[in-house]
Kinemage of the C-alpha trace (Angstrom):
@kinemage 1
@onewidth
@group {chain A} dominant
@subgroup {mainchain}
@vectorlist {calphas} color= white
{ca met a 1} P 5.950 -27.825 -24.371
{ca arg a 2} L 8.229 -25.368 -22.570
{ca pro a 3} L 10.077 -26.761 -19.749
{ca leu a 4} L 8.532 -24.528 -17.080
{ca ile a 5} L 5.160 -25.451 -17.922
{ca ala a 6} L 6.147 -29.084 -18.157
{ca leu a 7} L 7.376 -28.934 -14.597
{ca ala a 8} L 4.641 -27.002 -13.415
{ca leu a 9} L 2.140 -29.912 -14.785
{ca ile a 10} L 3.969 -33.053 -13.847
{ca pro a 11} L 5.714 -32.193 -10.422
{ca ala a 12} L 7.521 -35.903 -10.636
{ca ala a 13} L 9.306 -34.657 -13.584
{ca phe a 14} L 11.460 -32.490 -11.326
{ca ala a 15} L 14.005 -35.000 -10.325
{ca ala a 16} L 14.628 -36.032 -14.024
{ca thr a 17} L 14.419 -32.251 -15.440
{ca pro a 18} L 17.395 -30.060 -14.545
{ca val a 19} L 16.194 -27.069 -13.047
{ca thr a 20} L 18.662 -24.303 -14.008
{ca tyr a 21} L 19.521 -20.686 -13.171
{ca thr a 22} L 19.581 -19.391 -16.529
{ca gln a 23} L 16.459 -21.064 -18.049
{ca his a 24} L 14.088 -21.036 -14.953
{ca ile a 25} L 15.204 -18.922 -11.838
{ca ala a 26} L 16.507 -15.737 -13.535
{ca pro a 27} L 13.192 -14.871 -15.252
{ca leu a 28} L 11.428 -15.242 -11.874
{ca leu a 29} L 13.894 -13.043 -9.784
{ca phe a 30} L 14.203 -10.570 -12.700
{ca lys a 31} L 10.274 -10.271 -12.847
{ca asn a 32} L 9.510 -10.120 -9.215
{ca cys a 33} L 12.581 -9.295 -7.154
{ca ala a 34} L 15.004 -7.157 -9.213
{ca ser a 35} L 12.917 -3.873 -8.599
{ca cys a 36} L 13.945 -3.672 -5.039
{ca his a 37} L 16.875 -6.361 -4.740
{ca arg a 38} L 19.346 -4.186 -6.866
{ca pro a 39} L 22.042 -1.468 -6.152
{ca gly a 40} L 20.770 1.608 -4.601
{ca glu a 41} L 17.412 0.305 -3.467
{ca ala a 42} L 16.154 -0.449 0.051
{ca ala a 43} L 16.498 -4.157 -0.157
{ca pro a 44} L 19.694 -5.574 1.722
{ca phe a 45} L 20.989 -7.349 -1.067
{ca ser a 46} L 21.159 -7.536 -5.012
{ca leu a 47} L 19.687 -10.457 -7.193
{ca leu a 48} L 20.817 -9.589 -10.442
{ca thr a 49} L 23.448 -12.348 -10.974
{ca phe a 50} L 23.949 -16.032 -10.692
{ca asp a 51} L 26.323 -15.558 -7.849
{ca asp a 52} L 23.853 -13.064 -6.157
{ca ala a 53} L 21.019 -15.896 -6.278
{ca lys a 54} L 23.375 -18.855 -5.571
{ca lys a 55} L 24.670 -17.420 -2.461
{ca arg a 56} L 21.127 -17.107 -0.929
{ca ala a 57} L 19.380 -20.024 -2.534
{ca lys a 58} L 18.308 -21.392 0.461
{ca leu a 59} L 16.926 -18.352 2.041
{ca leu a 60} L 14.970 -17.523 -1.435
{ca ala a 61} L 13.472 -21.069 -1.334
{ca ala a 62} L 12.373 -20.541 2.211
{ca val a 63} L 11.017 -16.974 2.299
{ca thr a 64} L 9.156 -17.594 -1.295
{ca gln a 65} L 7.646 -20.854 -0.082
{ca ser a 66} L 6.403 -19.279 2.934
{ca gly a 67} L 4.838 -16.323 1.149
{ca tyr a 68} L 7.066 -13.655 2.865
{ca met a 69} L 8.447 -12.875 -0.350
{ca pro a 70} L 7.757 -11.228 -2.736
{ca pro a 71} L 6.254 -8.396 -0.627
{ca trp a 72} L 2.803 -8.481 -2.600
{ca lys a 73} L -0.115 -9.081 -0.106
{ca ala a 74} L -3.268 -9.230 -2.184
{ca glu a 75} L -4.694 -12.468 -2.899
{ca pro a 76} L -5.977 -13.303 -6.422
{ca thr a 77} L -9.462 -11.682 -6.726
{ca ser a 78} L -12.168 -11.249 -9.445
{ca tyr a 79} L -10.297 -8.514 -11.160
{ca ala a 80} L -6.609 -8.384 -11.965
{ca phe a 81} L -3.994 -6.050 -10.506
{ca gln a 82} L -1.507 -4.168 -12.492
{ca asp a 83} L 2.234 -5.191 -11.768
{ca glu a 84} L 1.431 -8.138 -9.784
{ca arg a 85} L 4.579 -9.618 -7.819
{ca arg a 86} L 3.188 -12.959 -6.977
{ca leu a 87} L 4.791 -16.550 -7.439
{ca asn a 88} L 2.307 -19.106 -8.056
{ca ala a 89} L 2.771 -22.696 -6.546
{ca ala a 90} L 4.743 -24.103 -9.733
{ca glu a 91} L 7.190 -21.413 -9.409
{ca lys a 92} L 7.732 -21.583 -5.767
{ca ala a 93} L 8.460 -25.246 -6.605
{ca leu a 94} L 11.053 -24.432 -9.171
{ca leu a 95} L 13.037 -22.571 -6.565
{ca gln a 96} L 12.881 -25.698 -4.065
{ca glu a 97} L 13.797 -27.867 -6.693
{ca trp a 98} L 16.695 -25.626 -7.851
{ca val a 99} L 18.314 -26.027 -4.347
{ca lys a 100} L 17.830 -29.385 -4.239
{ca gln a 101} L 19.639 -30.039 -7.360
{ca gly a 102} L 22.636 -28.091 -6.145
{ca thr a 103} L 21.687 -24.589 -7.549
{ca pro a 104} L 23.061 -25.260 -11.436
{ca gln a 105} L 23.808 -22.459 -13.285
{ca gly a 106} L 22.652 -23.839 -16.793
{ca asp a 107} L 23.577 -22.769 -20.247
{ca pro a 108} L 24.731 -19.076 -20.282
{ca ala a 109} L 23.267 -18.527 -23.760
{ca lys a 110} L 19.646 -19.087 -22.339
{ca leu a 111} L 20.117 -16.313 -19.869
{ca pro a 112} L 17.592 -13.748 -20.368
{ca pro a 113} L 18.431 -10.051 -20.631
{ca ala a 114} L 18.867 -8.473 -17.129
{ca pro a 115} L 16.014 -6.001 -16.437
{ca arg a 116} L 16.600 -2.372 -17.166
{ca phe a 117} L 15.799 0.254 -14.878
{ca thr a 118} L 15.440 3.887 -15.674
{ca ala a 119} L 18.040 5.967 -14.133
{ca gly a 120} L 16.908 8.772 -12.035
{ca trp a 121} L 13.083 9.559 -12.221
{ca gln a 122} L 11.052 6.393 -13.019
{ca leu a 123} L 8.262 8.328 -14.678
{ca gly a 124} L 10.564 10.587 -16.709
{ca lys a 125} L 11.182 14.211 -15.870
{ca pro a 126} L 8.636 15.721 -13.648
{ca asp a 127} L 6.687 18.924 -14.075
{ca leu a 128} L 7.531 20.038 -10.692
{ca ile a 129} L 10.570 19.239 -8.550
{ca val a 130} L 10.597 20.108 -4.791
{ca glu a 131} L 13.015 19.394 -2.003
{ca met a 132} L 12.787 19.361 1.730
{ca pro a 133} L 13.826 22.452 3.069
{ca ala a 134} L 15.756 20.741 5.996
{ca ala a 135} L 16.987 17.312 6.791
{ca phe a 136} L 15.442 14.967 9.207
{ca asp a 137} L 17.991 13.231 11.306
{ca val a 138} L 17.074 9.351 11.644
{ca pro a 139} L 18.956 7.788 14.547
{ca ala a 140} L 21.020 4.662 14.232
{ca asp a 141} L 18.769 2.564 16.705
{ca gly a 142} L 15.695 2.683 18.779
{ca pro a 143} L 11.945 2.280 17.958
{ca asp a 144} L 10.455 3.025 14.652
{ca leu a 145} L 9.660 6.622 13.814
{ca tyr a 146} L 6.594 8.362 12.392
{ca arg a 147} L 6.964 11.595 11.519
{ca asn a 148} L 5.140 14.197 9.200
{ca leu a 149} L 7.889 16.267 7.159
{ca val a 150} L 6.598 19.340 5.199
{ca ile a 151} L 7.530 20.894 1.937
{ca pro a 152} L 5.879 24.291 1.475
{ca leu a 153} L 4.832 24.594 -2.320
{ca asn a 154} L 3.437 28.341 -2.326
{ca leu a 155} L 1.374 27.763 -5.288
{ca pro a 156} L -0.883 30.594 -6.287
{ca glu a 157} L -3.348 28.308 -8.147
{ca gln a 158} L -4.783 24.938 -8.065
{ca lys a 159} L -2.908 22.349 -9.806
{ca tyr a 160} L -3.818 18.412 -10.576
{ca ile a 161} L -1.802 15.492 -9.873
{ca arg a 162} L -1.539 12.439 -11.962
{ca ala a 163} L 1.453 11.003 -9.818
{ca ile a 164} L 4.197 11.586 -7.053
{ca glu a 165} L 7.484 10.011 -7.136
{ca leu a 166} L 9.725 10.296 -3.946
{ca arg a 167} L 13.417 9.940 -3.911
{ca pro a 168} L 14.500 9.417 -0.334
{ca thr a 169} L 18.060 10.065 0.779
{ca ala a 170} L 18.023 7.666 3.408
{ca arg a 171} L 16.454 4.877 1.308
{ca lys a 172} L 17.343 1.833 3.841
{ca thr a 173} L 15.387 3.410 6.739
{ca val a 174} L 12.254 4.568 4.723
{ca his a 175} L 9.479 1.636 5.020
{ca his a 176} L 6.621 3.712 3.676
{ca val a 177} L 5.394 7.171 3.184
{ca leu a 178} L 1.950 8.615 2.751
{ca tyr a 179} L 1.269 11.832 0.539
{ca phe a 180} L -1.115 14.684 1.821
{ca ala a 181} L -1.935 18.111 0.662
{ca ser a 182} L -2.495 20.336 3.624
{ca pro a 183} L -3.481 23.934 4.346
{ca ser a 184} L -0.184 26.129 4.432
{ca lys a 185} L 1.291 26.871 7.741
{ca pro a 186} L 4.463 29.099 7.427
{ca gly a 187} L 7.322 27.714 9.202
{ca glu a 188} L 6.217 24.283 10.060
{ca leu a 189} L 8.724 21.699 8.842
{ca ile a 190} L 8.268 18.867 10.958
{ca ala a 191} L 4.806 17.819 12.820
{ca thr a 192} L 3.784 15.027 15.124
{ca ser a 193} L 2.660 11.727 13.419
{ca ser a 194} L -1.033 11.573 12.322
{ca pro a 195} L -2.746 9.275 10.171
{ca met a 196} L -4.278 12.033 8.048
{ca gly a 197} L -1.113 14.249 8.036
{ca arg a 198} L -2.593 17.396 9.192
{ca pro a 199} L -6.233 18.603 10.197
{ca gly a 200} L -7.704 19.514 6.799
{ca ser a 201} L -5.575 17.263 4.592
{ca thr a 202} L -6.141 15.796 1.244
{ca ala a 203} L -4.826 12.229 0.774
{ca leu a 204} L -2.828 11.898 -2.272
{ca gly a 205} L -1.528 8.198 -2.108
{ca gly a 206} L 1.739 7.151 -0.961
{ca trp a 207} L 4.897 5.054 -1.362
{ca ala a 208} L 5.609 1.528 0.139
{ca leu a 209} L 8.722 -0.531 -0.024
{ca gly a 210} L 8.798 -2.446 -3.205
{ca ala a 211} L 6.134 -0.305 -4.974
{ca met a 212} L 6.679 1.704 -8.220
{ca pro a 213} L 5.406 5.101 -8.852
{ca his a 214} L 2.254 4.869 -10.942
{ca leu a 215} L 0.619 7.606 -13.187
{ca leu a 216} L -3.144 7.634 -12.804
{ca pro a 217} L -5.053 6.630 -15.940
{ca glu a 218} L -5.539 9.141 -18.661
{ca gly a 219} L -7.991 11.606 -17.820
{ca leu a 220} L -7.839 11.186 -13.938
{ca ala a 221} L -5.985 13.339 -11.469
{ca leu a 222} L -6.030 14.581 -7.777
{ca pro a 223} L -6.609 17.980 -6.809
{ca leu a 224} L -3.657 20.078 -5.356
{ca pro a 225} L -5.273 23.072 -4.024
{ca ala a 226} L -3.614 26.486 -4.088
{ca his a 227} L -1.738 27.763 -1.013
{ca thr a 228} L -1.164 24.127 0.385
{ca asp a 229} L 1.836 22.421 1.816
{ca leu a 230} L 2.957 18.749 0.785
{ca val a 231} L 2.799 16.633 3.770
{ca phe a 232} L 4.789 13.378 3.872
{ca gln a 233} L 4.062 11.007 6.831
{ca tyr a 234} L 7.345 8.900 7.117
{ca his a 235} L 7.767 5.490 8.831
{ca phe a 236} L 11.262 5.370 9.624
{ca his a 237} L 12.901 1.925 10.755
{ca pro a 238} L 16.388 2.672 12.122
{ca ser a 239} L 18.967 0.710 10.061
{ca gly a 240} L 21.992 0.626 12.578
{ca lys a 241} L 23.476 3.797 11.064
{ca ala a 242} L 22.510 7.563 11.539
{ca glu a 243} L 21.222 8.915 8.504
{ca lys a 244} L 19.708 11.984 7.149
{ca glu a 245} L 16.414 12.045 5.254
{ca lys a 246} L 16.017 15.072 2.881
{ca ser a 247} L 13.966 13.737 0.092
{ca val a 248} L 13.494 15.020 -3.390
{ca val a 249} L 10.077 15.038 -4.848
{ca gly a 250} L 8.887 15.009 -8.437
{ca leu a 251} L 5.124 16.030 -9.279
{ca tyr a 252} L 3.370 15.090 -12.592
{ca leu a 253} L 0.574 17.214 -13.333
{ca ala a 254} L -2.369 17.087 -15.538
{ca asp a 255} L -2.776 19.609 -18.452
{ca lys a 256} L -6.230 20.223 -17.365
{ca ala a 257} L -8.771 19.451 -14.683
{ca pro a 258} L -10.035 15.833 -14.625
{ca glu a 259} L -13.331 15.197 -16.489
{ca arg a 260} L -14.439 13.201 -13.567
{ca asn a 261} L -13.116 13.207 -9.936
{ca leu a 262} L -11.958 10.507 -7.932
{ca phe a 263} L -13.566 9.527 -4.686
{ca ser a 264} L -12.653 7.326 -1.895
{ca val a 265} L -15.146 4.917 -0.501
{ca gln a 266} L -13.559 3.697 2.821
{ca val a 267} L -15.261 0.901 4.635
{ca pro a 268} L -15.416 0.598 7.890
{ca asn a 269} L -15.503 4.485 7.486
{ca ser a 270} L -12.928 6.687 9.213
{ca phe a 271} L -10.341 3.993 9.759
{ca gly a 272} L -12.739 2.142 12.202
{ca val a 273} L -13.044 4.782 14.940
{ca phe a 274} L -16.909 4.479 14.867
{ca ser a 275} L -16.849 0.710 14.722
{ca his a 276} L -16.158 -0.032 18.408
{ca leu a 277} L -12.608 -0.974 17.874
{ca asp a 278} L -11.641 -2.316 21.374
{ca ile a 279} L -9.325 -5.250 21.261
{ca pro a 280} L -9.117 -7.204 24.265
{ca ala a 281} L -5.719 -8.583 25.523
{ca gly a 282} L -4.937 -11.985 24.054
{ca ser a 283} L -7.740 -11.945 21.566
{ca pro a 284} L -6.442 -13.814 18.422
{ca asn a 285} L -9.091 -12.671 15.759
{ca phe a 286} L -11.127 -9.289 16.906
{ca arg a 287} L -13.188 -8.365 13.800
{ca ile a 288} L -15.133 -5.437 12.862
{ca glu a 289} L -17.252 -5.201 9.490
{ca asp a 290} L -19.205 -2.736 7.816
{ca asn a 291} L -21.018 -2.239 4.397
{ca tyr a 292} L -22.020 0.752 2.064
{ca thr a 293} L -24.461 0.600 -0.995
{ca leu a 294} L -23.387 2.596 -3.908
{ca pro a 295} L -25.900 5.209 -4.982
{ca val a 296} L -25.048 5.805 -8.405
{ca asp a 297} L -23.056 3.885 -11.289
{ca val a 298} L -19.239 3.939 -10.532
{ca glu a 299} L -15.893 2.632 -11.686
{ca ala a 300} L -13.280 1.132 -9.308
{ca val a 301} L -9.836 2.578 -10.152
{ca ser a 302} L -7.721 1.045 -7.073
{ca ile a 303} L -8.073 -0.382 -3.764
{ca gly a 304} L -5.758 -0.545 -0.718
{ca ala a 305} L -6.032 -1.107 3.150
{ca his a 306} L -4.718 -0.116 6.340
{ca ala a 307} L -4.198 -1.294 9.839
{ca his a 308} L -1.133 -1.112 12.348
{ca tyr a 309} L 0.888 -3.876 13.656
{ca leu a 310} L -1.807 -6.136 15.148
{ca gly a 311} L -3.528 -6.114 11.561
{ca lys a 312} L -4.280 -9.492 10.418
{ca glu a 313} L -6.859 -10.028 7.464
{ca met a 314} L -8.994 -7.580 5.398
{ca lys a 315} L -11.460 -8.123 2.713
{ca met a 316} L -13.796 -6.065 0.453
{ca thr a 317} L -16.495 -7.795 -1.607
{ca ala a 318} L -19.065 -6.201 -4.070
{ca thr a 319} L -22.432 -7.907 -4.216
{ca leu a 320} L -23.804 -6.645 -7.662
{ca pro a 321} L -27.673 -6.107 -8.223
{ca thr a 322} L -28.063 -9.376 -9.766
{ca gly a 323} L -26.752 -11.013 -6.427
{ca glu a 324} L -23.310 -12.099 -8.032
{ca val a 325} L -20.438 -11.453 -5.442
{ca lys a 326} L -17.134 -10.137 -6.626
{ca thr a 327} L -14.070 -9.969 -4.618
{ca leu a 328} L -12.165 -6.809 -4.750
{ca leu a 329} L -9.523 -7.186 -2.198
{ca trp a 330} L -8.221 -10.042 0.264
{ca ile a 331} L -5.273 -9.522 2.358
{ca lys a 332} L -4.866 -12.653 4.337
{ca asp a 333} L -1.631 -11.956 6.222
{ca trp a 334} L -1.251 -8.219 6.673
{ca asn a 335} L 2.151 -6.610 7.456
{ca phe a 336} L 2.423 -3.084 8.483
{ca ala a 337} L 5.614 -2.683 6.654
{ca trp a 338} L 4.281 -3.486 3.395
{ca gln a 339} L 1.558 -1.334 2.571
{ca asp a 340} L 0.456 -0.950 -1.165
{ca arg a 341} L -2.154 0.409 -3.479
{ca tyr a 342} L -3.451 -1.981 -5.926
{ca phe a 343} L -4.465 -0.718 -9.269
{ca phe a 344} L -6.811 -2.680 -11.351
{ca gln a 345} L -5.696 -3.661 -14.822
{ca glu a 346} L -9.088 -2.062 -16.157
{ca arg a 347} L -11.646 -0.075 -14.493
{ca val a 348} L -14.031 -2.041 -12.804
{ca pro a 349} L -17.871 -1.129 -13.333
{ca leu a 350} L -19.932 -1.213 -10.227
{ca pro a 351} L -23.528 -0.278 -11.021
{ca lys a 352} L -25.892 1.609 -8.880
{ca gly a 353} L -27.139 -0.715 -5.881
{ca thr a 354} L -24.042 -2.474 -5.510
{ca arg a 355} L -23.285 -3.352 -1.737
{ca leu a 356} L -19.714 -3.159 -0.663
{ca asp a 357} L -18.932 -5.521 2.220
{ca ala a 358} L -15.632 -5.190 4.044
{ca tyr a 359} L -14.119 -6.450 7.504
{ca val a 360} L -10.586 -6.008 9.093
{ca ser a 361} L -9.522 -8.243 11.786
{ca trp a 362} L -6.635 -8.022 14.202
{ca asp a 363} L -4.457 -10.419 16.191
{ca asn a 364} L -3.524 -9.259 19.760
{ca ser a 365} L -2.352 -12.691 20.945
{ca glu a 366} L 1.291 -13.503 21.955
{ca ala a 367} L 1.388 -15.828 18.944
{ca asn a 368} L 1.483 -12.850 16.779
{ca pro a 369} L 5.195 -12.078 16.033
{ca asn a 370} L 4.288 -8.344 15.199
{ca asn a 371} L 2.614 -7.732 18.372
{ca pro a 372} L 4.491 -4.894 19.692
{ca thr a 373} L 3.555 -5.480 23.409
{ca arg a 374} L 4.580 -8.323 25.497
{ca pro a 375} L 2.321 -9.597 27.350
{ca pro a 376} L -0.552 -8.207 25.112
{ca val a 377} L -2.597 -5.478 26.585
{ca arg a 378} L -5.812 -3.934 25.536
{ca ile a 379} L -5.735 -1.836 22.253
{ca gln a 380} L -8.205 0.833 21.239
{ca trp a 381} L -8.502 2.891 18.319
{ca gly a 382} L -5.703 5.521 17.964
{ca glu a 383} L -3.458 7.331 15.703
{ca glu a 384} L -0.030 6.127 17.066
{ca ser a 385} L 1.279 2.836 15.740
{ca ser a 386} L 0.911 1.111 19.202
{ca asp a 387} L -2.843 1.818 18.836
{ca glu a 388} L -4.943 0.621 15.977
{ca met a 389} L -7.199 1.318 13.241
{ca gly a 390} L -8.330 -0.251 10.016
{ca ser a 391} L -10.191 0.123 6.958
{ca val a 392} L -10.466 -0.859 3.113
{ca gly a 393} L -10.419 2.012 0.718
{ca leu a 394} L -11.808 1.814 -2.939
{ca gln a 395} L -10.924 4.599 -5.149
{ca val a 396} L -13.635 5.172 -7.528
{ca ile a 397} L -14.977 7.703 -10.145
{ca pro a 398} L -18.724 8.441 -10.888
{ca ala a 399} L -19.756 6.858 -14.197
{ca gln a 400} L -21.158 10.301 -14.972
{ca gln a 401} L -19.578 13.328 -13.393
{ca thr a 402} L -22.857 14.872 -12.598
{ca asp a 403} L -23.285 11.942 -10.009
{ca tyr a 404} L -20.417 13.029 -7.909
{ca ala a 405} L -22.569 15.285 -5.670
{ca ala a 406} L -24.932 12.375 -5.148
{ca leu a 407} L -22.126 9.780 -4.272
{ca lys a 408} L -20.576 12.418 -1.732
{ca lys a 409} L -23.795 13.177 -0.214
{ca ser a 410} L -24.818 9.585 0.237
{ca phe a 411} L -21.161 8.582 1.796
{ca asp a 412} L -21.373 11.637 4.141
{ca gly a 413} L -24.655 10.368 5.158
{ca tyr a 414} L -23.147 6.901 5.642
{ca val a 415} L -20.430 8.387 7.878
{ca arg a 416} L -22.716 10.465 10.050
{ca gly a 417} L -25.067 7.371 10.404
{ca arg a 418} L -22.067 5.635 11.931
{ca ala a 419} L -20.803 8.432 13.856
{ca val a 420} L -23.771 9.694 15.877
{ca pro a 421} L -24.694 6.248 17.641
{ca ala a 422} L -21.020 5.609 18.191
{ca ile a 423} L -20.288 9.009 19.996
{ca met a 424} L -23.674 8.922 21.898
{ca lys a 425} L -22.568 5.630 23.318
{ca asp a 426} L -18.932 6.655 23.929
{ca pro a 427} L -18.221 10.486 23.941
{ca thr a 428} L -14.502 9.860 24.498
{ca ile a 429} L -14.345 9.070 20.674
{ca leu a 430} L -14.647 12.850 19.982
{ca glu a 431} L -11.536 13.556 22.000
{ca arg a 432} L -9.543 11.135 19.965
{ca ile a 433} L -10.504 12.340 16.610
{ca arg a 434} L -10.937 15.967 16.857
{ca lys a 435} L -7.222 16.811 15.768
{ca his a 436} L -7.455 13.972 12.930
{ca leu a 437} L -10.925 14.281 11.389
{ca pro a 438} L -11.783 17.681 10.286
{ca glu a 439} L -15.560 18.508 9.678
{ca gly a 440} L -16.383 17.684 6.082
{ca ala a 441} L -13.466 15.302 5.432
{ca asn a 442} L -13.960 12.621 2.832
{ca arg a 443} L -12.577 9.738 5.115
């Protein structure tokens, strides 16, 4: 029996079995930590050598035991995700025991090869490389900043995107970025923050700290309409040093239009604006929930969630026509700084009649360390990070492309069915969303 398995199955053996860096700890760090904790990346220190790990051994044991690291928020669900960065109980126990045993190095001959990372573009040479026409000044200190930075494309015809790879220049200040294709506005290089880029925008995905770029599965791509700009919504966290952000962006294009189009099923829809999101001061578990029934057979490709600082928990399940319930996403300890999109290892078939149930909860109490207001105040839906919103978004393709129109019509009806009564009850909703939810937007 391999030592790692033996230790996992027989915890009492820890004291008698040496836990070493070379045999037990290095494989964990190389697999789950090194993609961020290496020179040139945003993490504050490297974890590629024994000395690196030994110096911070107690910290590693503490943050992994608490679940703070690695930054993988999705719980195990009914379907496996690609590139999971999650330590199980036995692996966390190995780090604890390694510290207790004095962090021994072990036999250097048993050290696995250090991970190799592609220099430059992680997905290979892009089909199109663009750069911000002007740098954005990130101050040395102050509150977090949210800005939409614009790159004009001037493409005369529609293209289709399989991936976007972002290479920030101020890497240590960038927590996450959302990508949008937006109708061209000549001369506009910086816009105010908005959860949807600019009115009329098409979502193209995003990047979060610790995430690696992904090519969409073969045969899938997102439309990049002609005469659009790329709009990047940045979340900057000042690093203590004034920096300039002037990203270079690689676009990976499909050779042809996809045979089936991706569609985003967001529950609650419109980031919860029609769900009476009004969180009382001090509320530790304010919750909204909703459901949507699929009108056609689909295949799920990826899933993600969104909320702001007060976000606490979000979950989506699929109740199949047979009555069987499958969990698609469950995040128990949301953190605004660690947003990610989770790609299923295999496409998940969801037949017609499947009901998608989702909820999002928020903690507006003083006990929430992420609460930006002290004492807490009433929080309503809004696009600033000091406001709140929330939803779970499932990216699907129809099993048959001919069903796409029916899927879109059904989902648009679901949105209208929630919007009309909500607006009749509270007409001020229109003022809050007019600039950010253009008519016909699939959100």
